[in-house]
C-alpha positions, -999 to +999 in steps of 0.1 A: +063-012+091+046-022+124+010-012+127-022-022+144-032-046+116+001-066+118-002-067+156-038-081+154-028-106+127+000-119+148-020-121+181-052-135+168-039-159+141-023-182+167-009-206+141+001-180+115+036-173+103+039-138+090+066-125+066+068-087+066+087-072+037+102-037+032+131-027+010+143-001+036+164-018+063+157+010+088+120+004+086+126-034+091+147-026+121+118-007+137+095-036+129+118-060+146+121-039+177+083-034+179+076-071+174+101-080+201+085-054+225+050-068+218+062-104+224+055-114+188+090-118+173+086-155+169+056-151+147+069-125+124+098-129+099+111-095+087+127-094+053+146-066+036+136-071+000+121-054-031+085-063-039+095-069-075+121-096-066+105-116-038+124-148-029+093-169-021+083-203-034+054-210-056+021-216-036+038-207-004+013-183+012-024-184+022-027-145+021-008-117+004-015-083+019-002-050+004-014-015+014-004+016-005+026+000-021+018-019-052+020+013-073+058+010-070+058-018-095+023-012-110-010-028-102-012-051-133+024-063-130+021-068-092-011-089-092+002-110-121+037-115-106+024-123-071-003-148-079+023-176-082+030-172-044-006-179-034-018-214-026-050-226-044-078-208-026-054-182-013-064-146-009-049-113-022-057-081-004-043-050-021-050-013-021-047+009-052-052+045-060-086+046-077-110+070-094-144+070-076-163+078-108-160+083-145-158+121-146-134+144-128-119+179-131-090+182-156-066+195-129-067+164-107-068+140-137-037+156-151-019+154-117-026+117-111-020+106-146+014+122-144+021+107-109+007+072-116-005+064-152-023+032-140-048+051-119-083+039-130-118+031-118-127+002-096-144-017-124-111-015-145-091-028-115-114-057-110-111-066-147-073-067-143-077-091-114-101-113-134-078-114-164-049-124-140-069-154-129-083-142-096-119-144-084-128-110-069-145-112-035-149-077-023-140-040-029-143-009-007-129+026-007-109+040+022-125+068+041-112+104+043-098+099+078-072+074+064-058+101+041-060+130+066-057+117+101-034+087+094-012+101+066-014+138+056-016+154+090+013+135+105+032+142+073+025+179+076+037+178+113+070+164+101+079+191+076+097+214+100+119+187+114+126+173+079+137+208+067+158+213+097+176+179+094+184+187+058+196+223+064+167+238+045+183+227+012+166+234-021+160+197-026+143+194+008+122+225+001+111+210-032+100+177-016+080+196+010+064+218-016+054+188-037+038+172-007+020+204+002+006+206-033-006+170-032-023+176+002-040+207-012-052+188-042-067+161-021-085+186+001-100+201-030-108+170-050-111+142-025-145+132-038-130+121-071-104+096-059-093+074-030-076+042-023-097+012-033-090-020-013-095-052-035-099-087-021-096-115-045-091-153-044-071-178-064-093-206-077-090-240-061 
């Protein structure tokens, strides 16, 4: 999807060619329209594709960037599968749900281990990168505003419209209830987890 980071990358990296991937064609259509409106269509190649079946050549890219998405295929599998697409010296930037410490309440541990069994601490994620052949460069944790202002609050504001579009069906209600539960858990236990952003380099 189009966002400020993609806009900046396209505008400031004057010689860059950007391939933007999403498996939903509707999202890619929005990206194409926004890129055209911003005058950046020539620099961005949209691609409808699954991240676990990327049609790229080996050592094709200088940078691979994935935010909030690698969980769909799993962190370990993702960083191992994608490394072949990076040039020697290329950089991987990837975010991953991460425990911020070694101890946490049972309720939130049970929830996230059911939702995403690969959740772990930053040190464990860095070891995965090292074993995959990367040299870790940096790691930081996303602040609370990224969860609330940029994701959960807009999501909450969309619930009424989503229910209306789906006729207040039981399935739609179940989806909204699950999201409300996740938001409530974050508000209660946000000190124990966040998204960690990992920056790592391929040798060479």
